[in-house]
C-alpha positions as a printed Julia matrix, in Angstrom:
403×3 Matrix{Float64}:
  7.38  -19.12  -54.46
  5.85  -20.31  -51.25
  3.8   -17.83  -49.27
  4.98  -19.4   -46.05
  7.95  -17.91  -44.28
 11.35  -19.52  -44.34
 11.43  -22.47  -41.97
 14.41  -24.15  -40.39
 14.37  -27.64  -38.95
 11.8   -27.64  -36.15
 14.3   -28.78  -33.53
 16.83  -26.11  -34.42
 14.95  -23.08  -33.08
 13.4   -22.69  -29.64
 10.28  -20.54  -29.35
 11.34  -16.91  -29.62
 10.08  -13.54  -30.88
  9.63  -13.42  -34.66
 12.23  -10.7   -35.21
 14.85  -12.6   -33.23
 14.03  -15.84  -35.05
 14.41  -14.11  -38.43
 17.81  -12.71  -37.4
 18.96  -16.18  -36.35
 17.71  -17.63  -39.64
 19.6   -14.96  -41.58
 22.78  -15.78  -39.68
 22.39  -19.5   -40.39
 21.69  -18.86  -44.08
 24.74  -16.57  -44.27
 26.98  -19.21  -42.68
 25.68  -21.81  -45.14
 26.57  -19.46  -48.01
 30.02  -18.97  -46.5
 30.71  -22.69  -46.09
 29.38  -23.53  -49.56
 31.86  -21.42  -51.55
 34.74  -20.96  -49.11
 36.87  -23.36  -51.2
 36.33  -21.5   -54.47
 38.76  -18.61  -54.14
 40.73  -19.54  -51.0
 43.41  -21.34  -53.03
 44.21  -18.13  -54.91
 45.91  -16.78  -51.78
 48.56  -19.52  -51.98
 49.16  -19.48  -55.75
 52.85  -18.5   -55.49
 53.41  -21.35  -53.02
 51.59  -23.84  -55.25
 53.6   -22.67  -58.28
 56.76  -23.57  -56.35
 55.37  -26.91  -55.14
 54.47  -28.03  -58.68
 57.3   -26.1   -60.37
 55.02  -24.44  -62.97
 54.4   -20.98  -64.41
 51.86  -18.52  -62.94
 49.48  -19.1   -65.85
 49.64  -22.89  -65.44
 48.83  -22.88  -61.73
 46.28  -20.09  -62.24
 44.45  -22.21  -64.78
 44.65  -25.35  -62.61
 43.2   -23.54  -59.6
 40.41  -21.85  -61.56
 39.47  -24.88  -63.68
 36.95  -25.63  -60.94
 34.7   -23.15  -62.75
 34.24  -25.71  -65.55
 32.88  -28.16  -62.99
 30.65  -25.41  -61.62
 29.28  -24.53  -65.06
 28.48  -28.16  -65.86
 26.95  -28.69  -62.43
 24.69  -25.64  -62.72
 23.37  -26.88  -66.07
 22.87  -30.37  -64.67
 20.98  -29.11  -61.62
 18.78  -26.98  -63.88
 17.92  -30.08  -65.92
 16.87  -32.25  -62.97
 16.1   -29.76  -60.18
 12.39  -30.54  -60.34
 13.11  -34.04  -59.05
 15.65  -33.13  -56.36
 14.97  -32.74  -52.64
 16.6   -29.4   -51.84
 17.83  -30.01  -48.29
 19.08  -33.5   -49.03
 20.84  -32.38  -52.2
 22.59  -29.51  -50.4
 24.0   -31.46  -47.47
 25.03  -34.44  -49.59
 26.82  -32.12  -52.06
 28.73  -30.44  -49.22
 29.64  -33.78  -47.66
 30.93  -35.1   -50.99
 32.85  -31.84  -51.49
 35.09  -32.83  -48.58
 36.48  -35.78  -50.59
 38.26  -33.89  -53.42
 39.17  -31.12  -50.98
 41.08  -33.51  -48.73
 42.67  -35.3   -51.71
 44.15  -31.99  -52.9
 46.56  -32.3   -49.96
 48.22  -35.28  -51.64
 47.71  -34.52  -55.35
 50.93  -35.77  -57.01
 50.9   -33.52  -60.06
 49.22  -30.57  -61.71
 46.85  -32.73  -63.78
 45.47  -34.53  -60.72
 45.27  -31.21  -58.87
 43.19  -29.74  -61.71
 40.91  -32.8   -61.85
 40.21  -32.51  -58.14
 39.43  -28.8   -58.53
 36.87  -29.69  -61.22
 35.28  -32.17  -58.81
 35.18  -29.46  -56.15
 33.42  -27.17  -58.6
 30.74  -29.76  -59.35
 29.79  -30.2   -55.69
 30.1   -26.5   -54.76
 27.84  -25.42  -57.61
 25.27  -28.13  -56.89
 24.99  -26.97  -53.28
 24.9   -23.32  -54.35
 22.19  -23.78  -57.0
 20.0   -25.95  -54.75
 20.32  -23.48  -51.88
 19.19  -20.63  -54.14
 16.2   -22.75  -55.21
 15.43  -23.63  -51.59
 15.44  -19.98  -50.52
 13.33  -18.86  -53.48
 10.72  -21.55  -52.77
 10.79  -21.4   -48.98
 10.73  -17.64  -48.33
  7.77  -15.33  -48.18
  7.8   -12.22  -50.38
  8.6   -10.21  -47.24
 11.64  -12.33  -46.35
 13.22  -13.06  -49.73
 15.29   -9.87  -50.11
 16.79  -10.05  -46.62
 17.43  -13.78  -46.82
 19.17  -13.58  -50.2
 21.19  -10.6   -48.94
 22.33  -12.7   -45.98
 23.31  -15.57  -48.28
 25.2   -13.31  -50.7
 26.97  -11.62  -47.78
 28.12  -15.03  -46.57
 29.44  -15.81  -50.04
 31.34  -12.5   -50.16
 32.73  -13.17  -46.68
 34.05  -16.51  -47.92
 36.27  -14.63  -50.37
 37.95  -12.79  -47.49
 38.07  -15.4   -44.75
 38.88  -18.29  -47.08
 41.93  -16.54  -48.48
 43.07  -15.39  -45.05
 42.76  -18.86  -43.56
 44.45  -20.55  -46.54
 47.43  -18.21  -46.47
 47.86  -18.41  -42.69
 47.5   -22.19  -42.36
 49.71  -22.89  -45.39
 52.43  -20.62  -44.03
 52.33  -22.11  -40.52
 51.45  -25.76  -41.12
 51.97  -26.42  -44.83
 49.79  -26.72  -47.92
 48.44  -30.17  -47.0
 47.1   -29.02  -43.63
 45.31  -26.2   -45.42
 43.28  -28.57  -47.59
 42.43  -30.86  -44.66
 41.09  -27.86  -42.76
 38.88  -26.85  -45.67
 37.57  -30.42  -45.95
 36.52  -30.11  -42.29
 34.71  -26.87  -43.14
 32.87  -28.67  -45.95
 31.65  -31.28  -43.47
 30.63  -28.53  -41.04
 28.51  -26.99  -43.79
 26.84  -30.34  -44.49
 26.06  -30.77  -40.8
 24.65  -27.24  -40.52
 22.29  -27.85  -43.44
 21.24  -31.28  -42.17
 20.43  -29.96  -38.71
 18.87  -26.62  -39.57
 17.12  -26.61  -42.94
 13.58  -27.89  -43.02
 12.83  -30.98  -45.1
 11.23  -29.93  -48.34
 10.2   -31.63  -51.57
 10.57  -29.9   -54.93
  7.68  -27.55  -55.69
  5.34  -28.59  -58.44
  5.3   -26.24  -61.38
  1.93  -24.92  -62.49
  0.78  -26.15  -65.89
  2.3   -28.85  -68.09
  5.99  -29.58  -67.62
  8.33  -28.2   -70.28
 11.59  -29.59  -71.5
 14.54  -27.7   -69.96
 16.05  -27.49  -73.44
 12.93  -25.72  -74.68
 13.2   -23.29  -71.78
 16.87  -22.67  -72.58
 15.96  -21.92  -76.19
 13.39  -19.36  -75.01
 15.92  -17.73  -72.7
 18.59  -17.55  -75.42
 16.06  -15.83  -77.69
 15.5   -13.16  -75.04
 17.86  -10.21  -75.83
 17.89   -8.96  -72.24
 18.8   -12.4   -70.9
 21.5   -12.89  -73.53
 22.99   -9.58  -72.45
 22.85  -10.64  -68.8
 24.62  -13.92  -69.6
 27.33  -11.92  -71.36
 27.7    -9.56  -68.41
 28.08  -12.53  -66.07
 30.75  -14.05  -68.35
 32.73  -10.8   -68.48
 32.37  -10.06  -64.76
 34.06  -13.25  -63.54
 36.51  -12.99  -66.47
 37.66   -9.65  -65.04
 37.49  -10.69  -61.37
 39.59  -13.83  -61.75
 42.01  -12.06  -64.08
 42.83   -9.6   -61.33
 42.58  -11.71  -58.18
 44.47  -14.69  -59.62
 47.56  -12.91  -60.91
 47.8   -10.0   -58.47
 49.12  -12.56  -55.97
 52.3   -12.91  -58.03
 52.67   -9.12  -58.19
 52.32   -8.84  -54.42
 54.79  -11.67  -53.78
 57.45  -10.28  -56.16
 59.7    -7.24  -55.8
 59.26   -4.4   -55.06
 56.3    -5.31  -52.8
 57.57   -8.78  -51.73
 54.84   -9.92  -49.32
 55.16  -13.17  -47.39
 52.56  -15.94  -47.84
 50.83  -15.01  -44.57
 50.74  -11.33  -45.54
 49.1   -12.3   -48.83
 46.16  -13.62  -46.82
 45.89  -10.44  -44.75
 45.75   -8.43  -47.98
 42.32   -9.87  -48.67
 40.71   -7.67  -46.06
 40.18   -5.63  -49.23
 36.9    -7.56  -49.52
 35.45   -5.97  -46.38
 33.94   -3.0   -48.28
 32.28   -5.44  -50.7
 30.49   -7.08  -47.77
 28.86   -3.7   -47.12
 28.12   -2.61  -50.69
 26.97   -5.88  -52.28
 23.72   -6.21  -50.26
 22.81   -2.66  -51.39
 22.74   -3.57  -55.1
 19.03   -4.37  -55.23
 18.04   -1.11  -53.52
 20.26    0.92  -55.86
 18.8    -0.78  -58.94
 15.3    -0.13  -57.64
 16.06    3.56  -57.26
 17.99    4.35  -60.47
 17.38    1.32  -62.7
 19.41   -1.76  -63.53
 21.4    -0.33  -66.46
 22.7     2.79  -64.65
 23.52    0.68  -61.59
 25.47   -1.78  -63.74
 27.39    1.02  -65.43
 28.19    2.45  -62.01
 29.57   -0.87  -60.78
 31.64   -1.35  -63.93
 32.99    2.2   -63.61
 34.09    1.56  -60.02
 35.91   -1.62  -61.1
 37.55    0.19  -64.04
 38.77    2.96  -61.73
 40.58    0.34  -59.69
 42.62   -0.78  -62.69
 44.5     2.53  -62.77
 45.7     1.94  -59.21
 46.66   -1.68  -59.78
 49.51   -0.84  -62.14
 51.21    1.48  -59.63
 54.34   -0.14  -58.09
 53.4     0.29  -54.43
 51.32   -1.67  -51.96
 48.87    1.08  -51.0
 47.85    1.75  -54.6
 47.49   -1.94  -55.42
 45.34   -2.5   -52.32
 43.15    0.46  -53.28
 42.74   -0.97  -56.78
 41.8    -4.37  -55.37
 39.14   -2.76  -53.16
 37.56   -0.98  -56.13
 37.65   -4.01  -58.43
 36.11   -6.17  -55.69
 33.35   -3.66  -54.89
 32.54   -3.09  -58.57
 32.5    -6.71  -59.74
 30.56   -8.08  -56.74
 28.04   -5.27  -57.18
 27.61   -6.07  -60.87
 27.26   -9.79  -60.15
 24.55   -9.13  -57.54
 22.66   -6.89  -59.99
 22.87   -9.42  -62.81
 21.72  -12.26  -60.57
 18.72  -10.27  -59.44
 17.86   -9.18  -62.98
 17.64  -12.79  -64.2
 14.5   -13.4   -62.14
 12.77  -10.36  -63.61
 13.86  -10.86  -67.21
 13.02  -14.57  -67.47
  9.49  -15.02  -68.77
  9.29  -18.6   -67.5
 11.37  -21.31  -65.79
 13.62  -19.05  -63.75
 15.64  -22.04  -62.55
 16.72  -22.79  -66.12
 17.57  -19.11  -66.68
 19.66  -19.07  -63.51
 21.44  -22.24  -64.61
 22.39  -20.66  -67.95
 23.55  -17.5   -66.22
 25.73  -19.34  -63.72
 27.19  -21.54  -66.46
 28.11  -18.45  -68.47
 29.5   -16.77  -65.36
 31.79  -19.65  -64.46
 32.96  -20.29  -68.04
 33.89  -16.6   -68.14
 36.03  -17.1   -65.05
 37.97  -19.97  -66.57
 38.39  -18.09  -69.85
 39.74  -15.1   -67.98
 42.2   -17.21  -66.0
 43.45  -18.85  -69.19
 43.68  -15.87  -71.55
 44.86  -13.31  -69.03
 47.37  -15.8   -67.66
 48.99  -15.95  -71.08
 49.14  -12.16  -71.18
 50.69  -12.14  -67.71
 53.33  -14.74  -68.56
 54.32  -13.16  -71.89
 53.83   -9.44  -71.44
 53.5    -8.76  -67.71
 51.0    -7.4   -65.23
 50.18   -4.22  -67.18
 49.01   -6.28  -70.18
 46.88   -8.47  -67.91
 45.23   -5.39  -66.4
 44.65   -3.96  -69.88
 42.87   -7.18  -70.84
 40.59   -6.78  -67.83
 39.88   -3.2   -68.84
 38.81   -4.39  -72.29
 36.46   -6.96  -70.72
 34.84   -4.29  -68.53
 34.42   -1.99  -71.54
 32.69   -4.76  -73.49
 30.43   -5.44  -70.49
 29.44   -1.77  -70.46
 28.52   -1.99  -74.14
 26.57   -5.2   -73.62
 24.6    -3.48  -70.85
 23.0    -1.31  -73.52
 21.02   -4.4   -74.56
 19.15   -4.28  -71.25
 16.06   -2.3   -72.14
 15.14    0.68  -69.99
 11.68   -0.79  -69.35
 13.37   -3.93  -67.94
 14.36   -1.96  -64.86
């Protein structure tokens, strides 16, 4: 990691007090995080509408929307393989600019297969920008700044879950599904412009010592019990998250709750508490240890499942709040733990973690969608409960001295 403080493009900041400059940098980094992943979950808010447009079952449209996680998994692995040769700033803004192409084409996708293919393409570019931004921040921040800067970035990502869904539901209800995707393509281009104008030009950092094959690094990481456990926790966390937040839309749109498409977007203010609790994950882990903090987050998410099966809006919203708080908290803890548990080549370890995380999301959307179609919402929630229980057991593999 560089010992120099995080720098933005020289022309982007006028001379100002250090504290004010750092606040502005945090805001810019948070907005970049928001614009990078705003497309990922926004489409979930209009799942019932998309199911009608393409005349398919909830599980079919749920899988098509979430198949972007396959593109994200592949992209994370690819970036890990070649990240040493990539210019961070250039890679980020080009990825976000290219992201606008499949996003805009979703407005005219003629069938479910083409829709799914475009979502995979979105995943590739989103994950490339995400992984390169994380590398940029890790290499461009001082030890003093790294925690606050990463917290700002993660907060922007969490905010994208709320605002993206709200915007998608509102625009689709007022202007149609096509207008929704064109708007998000414009946001992708705005993100590219923000990176181009504000992030400092930076070449990849040279690694000390002889270069190692990424495959050799992956083998080392997979032989590390603590890292294997963390990969499993990441898999199960997005498995549970997408299982709930994909198919709850159909529950909210159906009787007896019967929300309109615009109201479905407003529902996602349930992510506001997560914007407060997620940045606290590192401090909690530092105080009580990673394993107890993970168990606490999983317990909060599991408590929400009890409320989700109640047939009234207030209970379901309460359950969504708890699942969101718990799963985002766990994901933040696991992401932070990777850097401490990896003995070498943290970029490769992060790539494996993110690949496992996103594959877990697609698996959850596919398997839990089948449960939802065949046996109903209660069976889907029970499947999520099983995933959280397994994650709690896997957490045992994190050694106490790996706090």
